[in-house]
C-alpha positions, 0 to 999 in steps of 0.5 A: 499500498502506497503512502496515498492509499494509506493516507485514504483509508485513513480519512475515509475511516476518520470520515465514517466515524465523525457521521457515526459518533457526531451525526455529521452528513457525508458533505460536511464529515468529507469536508472536515477530513479534507475532501474538497469534492463531496463527489470524489468523496463519495465515490472512494467511500463507495469503493472501500467500504462497499456502500454509498456514505450514508448507505453505510451508515445506517446499515452500521447503526441498525446492526449496532442497535441489534446487536445491543438488543442481543446483549445480556443485560448487567444486573447490578448487586 
């Protein structure tokens, strides 16, 4: 992996984290991690994660909700 590819991965992962945690939309997250073009960000995001940004975030949130529902309840004694 080239340094540029590594940097791109870091930026895409950081944008994904901002969308998940901070609730940013794709364009805002893209600009915060250094993309100047939202369409370029969307293309690269889809290539890397396999889904467009907002569909990916929705799927991750649903998976997180499902896993939290399946987790055993902790009972404090």
